[in-house]
N, C-alpha and C positions, 0 to 999 in steps of 0.2 A: 637298775639298768644304767649302763654308761656306754658312751660311744667308744668303740674299740678301734675301728679302722675307717679311713676315707680312701676313696679311689679318685685319683686326679689324672685326667688326660692332659698331656703336655706336648709341646712341639719337639723339644730336644731332651732326651733322657739324661745325658751326662750333665748338661747345664742345669737342669732342674734338680738333680740329685745333689750337685754341688751347692746350689742355693739353699736347699732345705737342710743340708748338713751344716752350713755356716750359720744360718739364721736360727734353727731350732735344735741343733745338736743331734739330729737324727742320723743314723748310720744304715747303710745298705746291708741287709742281712741275706737277701736273695736277689738274683738278677738274671735276666735273659737278655737277648738283644733288643727287645722292645718293651721290657717292663722291669721294675725294681720294687722291692718291698723295703721300706725304710722304717726303722723302729727306734723308739726311745727306750733304752735299757732300764731306766728307773721307773717309768710310769707304765710301760708296756704298750703305749699307743702306737698305731701303725698307719703309715701312709703308703699306699700303692701308687706308683707312678706308671703310666702307660703312655709310651711315645706314639704319636699319630703322625708326626712329620710336620714340616713348616707350612704345608698347604691346608691343614685341617681347619675347619671353621671354628670360630670362638665367638659366641654371642652372649654378651652380658645383657641382663635384663630378660632373658628367656627362662624357660623352665629349667630347674636343676640348681646345683651348687653355685652360689654367687661369690662367696668369700669364706675363708677359713679363719676362725678366731682362736688363737692359742693363748695359753696363760703362762706368763713368766714366773719363775720361782720367787723372785724378789725384784725390787726396784732397780737394782744394779743390773740384773739380767735383762730387764726391759730396756735400759739405756744401751746395753751391749747390742741388743737386737736393732735398735734405732741406728746405731753406728754401722752395723752390717748393711742395713738398707741404704744408708747414705753413701757408703763406700761403693756399693754396687749401682749407684744412681737409680735405686728402686724405691726410695722414700717418697711417700705421697703426703702424709700429714701426721702430726702428733696431736693428741687431744686428751681431754678430761671429761668424764661424765660423772654422774652421781656416785662418788666414792672410789672411782678407779681411773687409771690412766691407760692410754693405748698409743700404739704406733702402727701406722698403716703403710704398706708398700705394695708393689706389684712383683709377682714372680716372673721368671724369664718367659713364660707364656702369657703374660699380662693378666694373670688371675690375681684378684685382690687377696691379700693376706694381712691379718692384723694380729698383734700380740698385745695382751692386756695384763695389767697387774693392779691390785690383787685380783684373783680369779673369782668367779661367782660362788665358789665354795666358801670364800672368806667374806665377800661383800655381795650378798644377793642383789641381783639387778632389780631396781625399783621402777625403771622406765625402759622403754624401747629407744635405743639410741637412734637419732635422726639419720645417722650415716647410712643405715640400711636402705633408705629410700633413694639414695643417690648413686648406686652402682650402675 
């Protein structure tokens, strides 16, 4: 088993698609007026964005997805992601855990997003990062 797709409700479709294109290199493959399917051509992962408008409620700490954690191909790619977050004023923190580094930001809908390197396929996680308790 491997995760193939995530569905993310967002405030603004264009702004969110631009963010995930810049940060993760995802490209829009299908689009309607209220939804887009973004894909990574090399890994095949998919991110569905569904626009709900600026008045949609967004509750952190409730049931459901709290954060997406992606894996960068290498340390240089992780630094590039950090720079994208900083340029967009979306950077929250940069950290290190047992054997891996990460950068955290907030997407245009204020959803936490992290990018780590190396990924769990290279460095199996030996502990639960304390960051998951603070969203």
